[in-house]
C-alpha positions in Angstrom: 38.2 -40.4 0.4 38.5 -37.8 3.4 41.5 -36.0 1.6 39.2 -35.9 -1.7 36.6 -34.3 0.1 38.8 -31.6 1.6 40.1 -31.1 -1.9 36.8 -30.5 -3.3 36.1 -28.0 -0.6 39.3 -25.9 -1.3 38.4 -26.4 -4.9 34.7 -24.8 -4.6 36.0 -22.1 -2.5 38.6 -21.1 -5.4 36.0 -21.4 -7.6 33.8 -18.9 -5.8 36.6 -16.7 -5.3 37.5 -16.4 -9.2 34.8 -13.4 -9.8 35.4 -9.9 -10.7 33.4 -6.7 -10.9 32.3 -4.6 -13.9 31.7 -1.2 -13.5 31.4 2.1 -15.5 29.2 5.2 -16.6 26.6 5.9 -19.4 26.7 8.8 -21.2 24.8 10.5 -24.0 27.2 10.4 -26.6 26.3 14.3 -28.0 26.3 16.0 -24.5 28.2 13.8 -22.3 25.3 13.8 -20.0 24.9 10.9 -17.6 22.0 8.6 -18.4 20.5 7.7 -15.1 18.3 4.4 -14.5 19.7 2.9 -17.9 19.6 -0.8 -18.3 23.3 -2.3 -18.0 23.7 -6.3 -18.3 26.1 -8.8 -19.4 24.6 -10.5 -22.5 23.7 -14.0 -22.1 23.6 -14.0 -18.2 21.2 -12.8 -15.6 23.8 -10.2 -14.3 23.0 -6.7 -14.7 22.3 -3.4 -12.9 20.5 0.1 -13.4 22.6 3.1 -13.4 22.2 5.6 -10.5 21.2 9.2 -11.2 24.8 10.1 -12.0 25.1 7.3 -14.6 27.2 5.0 -12.8 26.7 1.3 -12.4 28.4 -1.6 -10.6 27.9 -5.5 -11.3 29.4 -7.4 -8.6 30.1 -11.3 -8.1 30.9 -11.7 -12.1 32.5 -14.9 -12.8 35.7 -14.9 -14.9 35.5 -14.8 -18.4 34.6 -12.6 -21.5 31.3 -11.1 -21.9 29.4 -8.3 -23.9 28.4 -5.3 -21.7 25.1 -4.0 -23.2 23.5 -0.7 -22.2 19.9 -0.1 -23.2 17.5 2.8 -22.5 14.2 4.5 -23.3 14.5 6.6 -26.5 18.2 5.7 -27.3 19.9 2.8 -29.4 21.5 0.4 -27.4 25.2 0.1 -27.5 27.5 -3.0 -26.3 31.3 -3.3 -25.6 33.3 -6.5 -24.8 34.7 -7.1 -21.3 37.0 -9.7 -19.7 36.5 -10.2 -16.1 39.7 -11.4 -14.3 39.8 -13.3 -10.8 39.3 -10.3 -8.3 39.7 -7.6 -11.1 37.6 -4.4 -11.5 36.7 -3.7 -15.1 35.7 -0.1 -15.9 33.8 1.0 -19.2 32.4 4.1 -20.2 29.1 3.4 -22.6 27.9 6.3 -24.8 24.6 5.9 -26.3 22.7 7.7 -29.0 19.2 9.0 -29.4 17.2 6.8 -31.7 14.1 4.9 -32.2 12.2 4.6 -28.8 11.7 0.6 -27.8 8.5 0.1 -25.9 9.7 -3.1 -25.0 13.0 -1.6 -23.3 10.8 1.1 -21.6 8.6 -1.4 -20.1 11.6 -3.4 -19.0 13.6 -0.5 -17.7 10.5 0.4 -15.6 9.4 -2.9 -14.3 13.3 -3.9 -13.4 13.6 -0.6 -11.4 10.1 -1.2 -9.7 11.1 -5.0 -8.8 14.5 -4.2 -7.5 14.0 -1.1 -5.2 11.7 -0.5 -2.4 10.7 3.1 -3.2 8.0 3.4 -0.6 6.5 6.7 -0.5 8.9 8.0 -3.0 8.1 9.7 -6.3 11.2 10.6 -8.4 10.4 13.5 -10.9 12.4 14.3 -14.1 13.0 17.4 -16.1 10.6 16.2 -19.0 7.8 15.5 -16.5 8.0 19.0 -14.9 8.0 20.4 -18.5 4.8 18.3 -19.4 2.8 20.1 -16.9 0.5 23.3 -18.0 3.0 26.3 -16.8 2.0 29.5 -15.4 3.2 32.4 -17.4 4.7 29.5 -19.7 7.6 28.7 -17.3 8.0 25.1 -16.1 9.0 24.9 -12.4 9.2 22.5 -9.8 6.9 24.5 -7.5 4.1 24.0 -9.8 4.7 20.4 -10.2 5.1 19.3 -6.4 1.3 19.9 -5.8 0.4 17.4 -8.7 2.0 14.6 -6.4 0.0 12.5 -3.7 -0.1 13.8 -0.3 1.2 17.2 -1.3 -0.8 20.5 -1.1 -0.2 23.9 -1.2 -2.1 26.6 0.4 -2.1 29.6 -2.0 -0.7 31.0 -5.0 0.7 34.2 -2.9 2.6 33.3 -0.3 1.4 29.8 0.4 3.5 27.1 1.8 3.9 23.4 0.8 2.6 20.7 3.0 3.3 17.1 2.7 1.3 14.3 4.2 0.4 16.3 7.4 3.8 17.9 7.9 4.3 21.6 8.0 6.9 23.3 5.9 9.6 23.5 8.3 9.3 19.4 9.0 10.0 19.0 5.3 14.1 18.9 4.4 14.5 20.5 0.9 17.9 19.7 -0.6 19.9 21.0 -3.5 22.9 19.1 -4.2 23.1 17.9 -0.6 22.6 21.5 0.8 19.7 22.5 2.9 17.5 25.2 1.2 15.4 27.1 4.0 13.0 29.1 1.8 12.8 27.3 -1.8 9.8 29.1 -3.0 9.2 32.5 -3.8 6.6 34.9 -2.5 4.3 34.4 -5.8 4.0 30.7 -5.3 4.1 29.6 -8.9 8.1 29.9 -8.9 10.9 28.2 -7.0 14.5 29.2 -6.7 15.7 26.4 -8.8 16.0 26.3 -12.6 14.2 23.7 -14.5 16.6 23.4 -17.2 19.5 22.4 -14.6 17.4 19.8 -12.7 18.7 16.0 -13.1 16.2 14.7 -11.0 13.8 15.3 -7.8 12.9 12.6 -5.3 10.0 13.4 -3.3 10.0 11.0 0.0 6.7 11.8 1.4 7.4 9.7 4.5 8.9 6.5 5.9 12.5 7.7 4.2 15.5 5.8 5.4 18.7 6.5 7.4 20.4 8.6 5.1 18.1 11.5 5.7 17.5 13.1 9.0 16.9 16.1 10.9 13.4 16.5 9.9 10.3 14.7 11.0 8.0 14.6 7.8 9.3 14.4 4.5 12.4 15.2 2.0 12.7 16.9 -1.1 16.2 15.8 -2.7 16.9 18.0 -5.7 20.1 17.2 -8.0 21.4 19.5 -10.7 23.2 18.2 -13.9 26.5 19.1 -15.0 27.3 21.5 -17.9 27.6 20.2 -21.6 30.7 18.3 -21.8 31.2 18.3 -25.5 30.1 21.6 -26.8 29.1 25.4 -25.9 25.3 25.5 -25.4 22.9 27.9 -24.0 19.1 29.0 -23.8 17.2 32.4 -23.2 13.7 32.6 -22.5 11.1 35.4 -21.8 7.5 35.5 -20.8 5.2 38.1 -18.9 6.2 36.4 -15.8 10.1 36.3 -15.9 13.1 36.1 -18.2 15.9 33.6 -17.8 19.3 32.7 -19.3 21.6 29.4 -19.2 25.2 29.1 -20.5 26.9 26.1 -20.3 30.0 24.2 -22.0 33.0 22.2 -21.7 36.4 23.5 -20.4 38.1 20.4 -21.1 35.9 18.3 -23.5 34.8 14.8 -22.9 36.5 12.2 -24.8 35.0 8.8 -25.9 38.8 7.1 -25.9 39.1 8.0 -22.2 40.2 11.0 -20.1 38.3 13.2 -17.9 36.3 16.3 -18.7 35.7 19.6 -16.8 32.4 21.9 -17.8 30.5 24.6 -16.4 26.9 25.5 -15.9 25.6 29.1 -15.3 21.9 30.2 -14.8 20.0 33.5 -14.1 16.5 34.5 -13.9 14.7 37.7 -13.0 11.0 38.4 -12.7 9.0 40.6 -14.9 5.5 40.4 -13.2 5.8 43.7 -11.2 6.4 45.6 -14.4 4.3 43.6 -16.8 1.0 42.8 -14.5 0.2 46.6 -14.5 -0.8 46.3 -18.1 -1.5 43.0 -18.8 -2.6 41.6 -15.5 -4.4 45.1 -14.2 -7.8 43.1 -13.5 -6.1 41.0 -11.1 -4.6 44.2 -9.1 -4.7 47.8 -10.3 -1.5 48.5 -8.8 0.2 45.4 -10.5 1.3 42.3 -8.7 4.1 43.6 -6.4 6.4 40.4 -6.6 9.9 40.6 -7.4 12.6 37.9 -7.6 16.4 37.3 -8.7 18.0 33.8 -9.0 21.6 33.2 -9.8 23.2 29.8 -10.0 26.8 28.5 -11.4 28.4 25.0 -11.0 31.6 24.1 -12.1 32.0 20.1 -12.7 35.0 17.8 -12.9 34.9 14.5 -14.0 37.6 11.9 -14.2 37.9 8.8 -16.8 37.0 6.1 -14.0 33.8 8.1 -12.9 35.3 10.1 -9.8 33.7 13.4 -9.9 33.9 17.0 -8.0 31.1 19.4 -8.3 31.5 23.2 -7.0 28.6 25.6 -6.9 27.3 28.5 -5.5 23.9 30.7 -5.6 22.2 33.7 -4.6 18.3 34.0 -4.5 16.7 37.1 -3.6 12.9 37.7 -3.0 10.9 41.2 -2.5 7.2 41.6 -1.8 6.0 45.4 -1.1 2.2 45.8 -0.7 2.4 49.6 -0.1 1.1 50.6 3.4 0.4 47.1 4.4 3.9 45.0 4.1 7.2 45.4 2.8 9.0 42.0 2.9 12.8 41.2 1.7 15.0 38.1 1.8 18.1 37.0 0.7 19.9 33.5 0.4 23.5 32.8 -0.4 25.3 29.9 -0.4 28.3 27.8 -1.9 29.3 24.2 -1.7 31.0 21.1 -3.2 30.1 17.3 -3.6 32.3 14.6 -4.8 32.0 10.7 -5.5 35.5 8.9 -5.3 35.6 5.6 -7.3 38.7 3.7 -6.3 40.1 1.7 -9.0 40.9 -1.4 -6.9 38.0 -1.3 -4.3 34.2 -2.1 -4.5 33.5 0.7 -1.8 32.5 3.8 -3.4 33.2 7.1 -1.2 30.8 10.1 -1.5 30.4 13.5 0.5 29.6 17.1 0.5 30.6 20.3 2.2 28.5 23.4 2.2 28.0 26.8 3.7 24.7 29.0 3.6 23.1 32.1 4.9 19.5 33.2 4.7 18.1 36.5 6.1 14.6 37.9 5.9 12.8 41.0 7.2 9.2 42.2 7.0 7.9 45.5 8.1 4.1 45.7 8.5 1.8 48.8 8.7 1.7 48.2 12.6 5.3 49.1 12.5 6.1 45.9 14.3 9.1 44.4 12.6 10.0 40.9 12.0 13.5 39.5 11.2 15.2 36.3 11.0 18.7 35.0 10.1 20.3 31.7 9.6 23.7 30.5 8.8 24.7 26.8 8.4 27.7 24.8 7.8 27.1 21.2 6.7 29.7 18.3 6.1 28.6 14.4 4.8 30.7 11.6 4.0 29.0 8.4 3.1 30.6 5.0 1.8 28.7 2.7 -0.3 29.5 -1.1 -1.0 28.0 -3.1 -3.8 27.5 -7.2 -3.8 25.7 -9.0 -6.3 22.3 -8.9 -4.1 23.3 -6.5 -1.5 24.3 -3.2 -0.8 25.7 -1.3 2.3 25.7 2.4 2.9 26.9 4.1 5.8 28.3 7.7 6.6 28.5 10.6 8.9 27.0 14.2 9.1 27.9 17.3 10.8 25.6 20.3 10.8 25.9 23.6 12.3 24.0 26.6 12.2 23.7 30.1 13.9 20.2 31.6 14.3 19.2 35.2 15.2 15.4 35.6 15.2 13.0 38.7 16.5 9.4 39.3 16.4 7.1 41.6 18.3 3.5 40.0 18.6 0.1 41.9 18.5 0.3 42.2 22.4 3.8 44.1 22.3 6.1 41.3 23.3 9.0 40.6 21.8 10.4 37.1 21.1 14.0 37.1 20.6 16.6 34.2 20.0 20.1 34.0 19.2 22.0 30.6 19.2 24.6 28.4 17.7 23.8 24.8 17.8 25.6 21.6 16.2 24.2 18.2 15.3 26.2 15.2 14.9 24.9 11.9 13.0 26.0 8.7 11.9 23.9 6.2 9.8 23.8 2.8 8.3 21.4 1.4 5.5 21.8 -2.3 4.5 19.8 -3.8 1.3 19.4 -7.4 0.7 17.5 -9.2 -2.2 16.4 -12.8 -1.4 14.6 -14.0 -4.0 11.5 -12.2 -4.6 12.0 -10.0 -1.1 13.9 -6.8 -0.8 14.9 -6.0 2.8 16.2 -2.6 3.5 16.8 -1.9 7.5 18.7 1.3 8.6 19.7 3.1 11.9 20.6 6.6 12.4 22.2 8.1 15.6 21.4 12.0 15.7 23.0 13.9 18.6 22.0 17.6 19.1 24.6 19.3 21.1 22.8 22.1 22.2 20.2 19.8 23.8 22.7 17.5 25.1 20.1 14.9 23.6 20.8 11.9 21.5 18.2 10.4 19.4 18.0 6.8 18.4 16.2 6.4 15.0 15.7 2.7 13.7 14.4 2.7 10.1 12.9 -0.1 7.9 11.8 -0.5 4.4 10.7 -3.7 2.2 9.1 -4.9 -0.9 7.9 -8.3 -2.0 7.3 -9.2 -5.7 3.9 -11.3 -5.1 3.9 -11.7 -9.1 5.5 -10.2 -11.9 2.9 -7.4 -11.9 1.7 -7.2 -8.2 4.2 -5.9 -5.5 3.9 -5.2 -1.7 5.9 -2.5 -0.2 6.5 -0.9 3.2 8.3 1.4 5.7 8.4 2.5 9.4 11.0 4.7 11.3 11.5 7.2 14.0 12.5 10.7 13.4 13.6 14.2 15.2 14.5 17.7 14.3 15.9 20.9 16.3 14.7 23.4 14.1 11.6 25.4 14.8 9.6 28.1 12.2 8.1 31.1 13.1 5.1 30.2 10.9 2.3 30.0 13.0 -0.2 26.8 11.8 -3.2 29.0 12.3 -2.2 31.0 9.4 -2.7 30.2 5.8 -1.0 33.5 4.5 2.7 33.3 5.5 5.1 35.7 3.7 7.4 35.7 6.5 9.3 32.3 7.0 11.8 32.5 10.0 13.8 29.9 11.7 15.0 29.3 15.2 16.9 26.6 17.0 15.2 24.3 19.5 14.4 25.9 22.8 16.9 25.7 25.6 14.6 26.6 28.4 12.1 24.1 30.0 9.1 23.0 28.0 5.7 21.2 29.3 3.4 18.6 28.0 0.6 20.2 26.1 -1.9 21.9 28.7 -0.1 20.9 31.9 2.8 21.5 34.1 4.4 18.5 33.7 7.8 18.7 32.0 8.6 17.0 28.8 11.5 14.3 28.5 13.2 16.2 25.6 13.0 19.4 23.7 13.0 18.0 20.3 10.4 17.8 17.6 9.6 13.8 16.9 7.7 11.6 14.8 7.0 7.8 14.3 5.9 6.8 10.8 4.4 4.0 9.1 3.4 3.3 5.5 2.3 0.1 3.6 1.4 0.1 -0.2 0.8 -1.9 -3.3 2.1 -1.4 -6.9 0.0 -2.8 -9.7 1.0 -3.3 -13.1 -2.3 -3.1 -15.1 -0.8 -3.3 -18.3 2.2 -2.7 -20.2 1.9 1.1 -20.1 -0.2 1.5 -16.9 0.5 1.1 -13.4 -1.4 1.8 -10.1 0.2 3.0 -6.7 -1.9 2.7 -3.4 -0.3 3.8 -0.3 -2.1 4.1 3.2 0.2 6.0 5.9 0.3 7.1 9.6 2.4 9.6 11.1 2.2 10.3 14.8 4.1 13.7 15.7 4.7 12.7 19.5 6.0 16.2 20.0 5.6 19.3 18.3 7.2 22.8 19.3 5.6 26.1 18.2 5.9 29.7 19.0 3.8 31.0 21.6 2.3 33.7 19.7 -0.3 34.4 22.4 2.5 35.5 24.9 1.0 38.3 27.0 3.9 39.1 29.4 7.6 38.7 29.8 7.2 35.9 32.1 5.3 33.9 29.7 7.1 30.8 27.8 8.4 31.6 24.3 7.5 28.1 23.1 4.6 25.6 23.6 4.3 21.9 22.7 1.5 20.1 20.9 1.1 16.6 19.8 -0.3 15.5 16.5 -1.2 12.8 13.8 -1.4 12.7 10.4 -3.0 9.7 8.3 -4.8 8.7 5.0 -4.4 7.0 1.7 -2.8 8.1 -1.6 -3.7 6.6 -5.0 -1.6 7.4 -8.1 -2.3 6.3 -11.7 0.2 6.2 -14.5 -0.3 5.9 -18.1 2.6 6.4 -20.6 3.1 5.7 -24.1 5.6 7.4 -26.5 3.9 10.5 -27.0 1.2 10.2 -24.5 1.5 10.8 -20.7 -1.4 10.9 -18.2 -1.0 11.1 -14.3 -3.9 11.1 -11.9 -4.0 11.3 -8.2 -6.5 11.1 -5.2 -5.7 11.9 -1.7 -7.9 11.2 1.3 -6.4 12.5 4.5 -6.9 13.9 8.2 -4.3 16.1 10.0 -5.1 17.0 13.6 -3.0 18.7 16.5 -3.6 18.6 20.3 -2.6 21.3 22.3 -3.6 20.0 25.7 -7.1 21.7 25.6 -8.7 20.4 22.3 -8.0 18.3 19.3 -8.4 20.3 16.0 -7.9 20.1 12.5 -4.8 22.2 11.0 -5.3 24.9 8.6 -4.1 22.7 6.1 -6.2 19.6 6.6 -7.5 19.1 3.1 -9.8 15.8 3.3 -10.0 15.3 -0.3 -7.3 16.2 -3.0 -7.6 15.4 -6.9 -5.3 15.9 -9.5 -5.5 15.2 -13.2 -2.6 15.8 -15.9 -2.6 14.8 -19.6 0.1 15.8 -22.1 0.0 14.8 -25.7 2.4 15.2 -28.6 1.0 15.5 -32.1 1.9 16.8 -35.6 4.1 15.2 -38.4 7.2 15.5 -36.4 5.8 15.7 -33.1 6.8 19.0 -32.5 3.3 19.9 -31.0 2.5 19.3 -27.4 -0.8 20.2 -25.2 -1.2 19.6 -21.7 -3.9 19.9 -19.3 -4.2 19.7 -15.7 -7.2 20.0 -13.5 -7.0 20.1 -9.6 -9.7 19.7 -7.1 -9.5 20.3 -3.4 -12.1 20.2 -0.5 -11.8 23.3 1.9 -9.6 24.1 4.3 -10.5 24.7 7.9 -10.7 27.9 9.8 -11.8 29.3 13.4 -15.2 30.9 13.2 -15.8 34.4 14.4 -18.2 34.8 17.5 -17.9 38.7 17.6 -15.6 42.0 18.1 -14.4 44.3 20.6 -12.6 47.3 21.3 -8.8 46.9 22.3 -6.9 49.4 24.0 -3.2 49.6 24.6 -3.2 51.5 27.7 -0.3 53.5 27.0 -1.4 56.3 29.1 -2.1 53.9 32.2 -5.4 54.5 34.1 -5.6 57.6 32.2 -6.1 56.1 29.1 -9.8 57.2 27.6 -11.8 54.3 26.8 -15.2 56.2 26.4 -14.3 58.2 23.7 -10.7 57.1 22.7 -10.3 55.3 19.5 -9.3 51.6 20.3 -8.5 48.9 17.5 -10.8 46.5 16.6 -10.3 42.9 18.1 -11.9 39.8 17.3 -13.5 37.3 19.3 -12.8 33.5 18.0 -14.8 30.6 18.2 -13.6 28.3 21.5 -13.8 25.3 18.6 -10.6 25.8 16.7 -10.8 25.3 13.0 -14.3 24.2 13.3 -15.3 25.9 9.9 -14.4 25.0 6.4 -13.7 27.1 3.3 -15.2 26.7 0.2 -14.0 24.0 -2.1 -11.0 24.8 -4.5 -10.9 23.7 -8.2 -8.7 25.0 -11.0 -8.1 24.0 -14.7 -4.8 25.2 -16.5 -3.9 24.4 -20.2 -1.0 24.9 -22.2 0.1 24.4 -26.1 3.8 24.4 -27.3 5.3 24.3 -30.3 9.1 23.5 -31.4 10.8 25.0 -34.4 14.1 23.1 -35.2 16.5 25.2 -37.4 19.4 22.6 -36.8 20.4 19.7 -34.4 21.3 22.2 -31.6 19.4 25.5 -32.6 15.7 25.4 -31.6 12.8 27.7 -30.8 10.2 26.8 -28.5 6.8 29.0 -28.1 4.7 28.4 -25.3 0.9 29.8 -24.9 -0.7 29.1 -21.2 -4.0 29.7 -19.5 -3.7 29.4 -15.7 -7.5 29.1 -14.4 -9.0 28.5 -17.6 -12.5 29.2 -16.4 -11.6 32.0 -14.0 -12.8 30.2 -11.0 -12.8 32.5 -7.6 -10.9 30.4 -5.2 -10.9 32.0 -2.0 -7.3 32.5 -0.4 -8.4 34.0 2.9 -11.4 36.3 4.6 -10.0 39.4 6.1 -12.2 39.6 9.2 -11.4 43.1 10.3 -12.5 44.8 6.6 -14.9 41.9 6.4 -13.7 41.1 2.9 -13.0 38.1 1.0 -9.4 37.7 -0.8 -9.5 35.7 -3.6 -6.3 33.8 -5.2 -5.3 34.8 -8.7 -7.9 35.1 -11.6 -7.4 33.9 -15.1 -4.0 34.4 -16.2 -3.1 34.0 -20.1 0.5 34.0 -21.1 2.7 33.9 -24.4 6.4 32.8 -24.0 9.3 31.6 -25.7 12.6 29.9 -25.4 15.6 29.9 -27.7 18.4 27.2 -27.4 21.7 27.0 -29.3 
């Protein structure tokens, strides 16, 4: 009997071992574009998965046998192929799907499967189609206009405004383009980013609680990934509006073939602003001298994809921006970079290897009327390797990161004191994230070790995410973590208008706790975050997301803009907190998209003397977006967006005084001489509130199809439809109100081939 039991055990182990792996890619049959988040499953089983953003999927622990592998995706006809799984074997299949009848059932299933099987706490994924659904300023769809529609995200203005995410300032948000850090992603005219919408494959906005694969920032992450060029044919697009002109050219160098083999493709984009020339006649009522904003963006990408899903992307860019307010300020910045990213899919292993390497340089200079120049430069080198292992109900991802950057920063404040820093620093990091699904529960613990060489300071950062599927329509989720960074911005949180955005490495000099002479334990910026939320499927087409959150900024480091002498410190420390609750509601049908958000938030800082609200502390923020396709061929689309925000805080004015520079020492004539007007600020910092903000934007699109690939899209749009006079800031010295941009109608066109 004992021998029979032993034999049974060995037989059971042998049966368990008789399993294999099915993996592959799903492509659009016409363009060769990878299809992300596509349902892939083995018919007649419960085994399946969804493709990642690159169209890649893995189904692990598949019992030996023959199956039909099926791919289903919204708006496409399903397709299938027969596969035979051998013991310990890996089967690789590329699936090609064709646009067809959109199946509502497939759409609901795909969305719910993704919601049930991923944590996605404080994460909003944005597609290119969603960006285009927004009424766009100047008829130009741009991620800079879409981000403020998301819960927890606000922008401080149309001109030089900055992006704030759940209480974090811009420098505390990491903006990534294909794995490369972009230091200034938005042009000075705040409607436009450096990213070309047509190249975007996905945008993941992580407003807090992000896991261990991301580091070096203490508030949020915006991860933008671009697509490859068309793998089947030469294609392009040109567009023009009063705001800008743009062009795209893409195509295969080696065509993708369905019977196997790899492909090589290219993608080139360029856009040039026109507003500085067109505004003098079209929008002269906004500024008789014209709107002096100029920018040029160039981007190129070369993609090599092998037959088994391995790929290599090479890319480079140059982004330029200029603002020239005659007699007031002249600003220029230039960003240049190049890099590569790769995915290696070994034929006989279940470990997927990924990585990236990049170099970038960002230079900015500002000369104001007072003659005090500001300049900043940052050069960055970055290398990342990561490894992913897929099990039937588990996934492990781990990796290593090296980041080095040079900074050269110099400003002179209004008291004539210069703050100058030149430095080179390196950061080393190792991370691991583990995902395990146990019934209705998904656990996602992670850990990141970040080492800052210039500070000789390690940072141990545990992370955790989870989701529990309470019912088929109700899910509980949460996340928490510790975060750090060594990058400081020249932007002062006292200011709403910030055209000059410079960067410094964290200080190497001794720092003190806010308002004291007690030394700090470290010279890093740090935060602790926690968030919990609910996902509710109201019905097949409507979903509700609710997320309360809390961020504790245990140490913040800012430039000492009040430095009065050479012996004063260049940096000061503060603490802070941000907390609130975000609501988002989505209704989606084949031709209708409705998106609504409401955010209730508090953002405070403590400088050791008082606790005060930041200048971006917006208590209430509401966004409502509706997009509707109509017409016999559904080639018309109307979109409406309305935004409301309660007023930003500001420091009240108590009075004025005459300020002298005492260039002549005791001989300075203070009785009859002409000094400068100085402002006496109220002791309670940011105790006042500006008026509320609200704006309505609309657009109407018409698509003309001349053939399958030759199309013309005409876009009419109006920004600030009812010409609301929203305050931008108040000039205390001139005692005049400066408003944000008025009503801006526009007509544009895009021709694609």
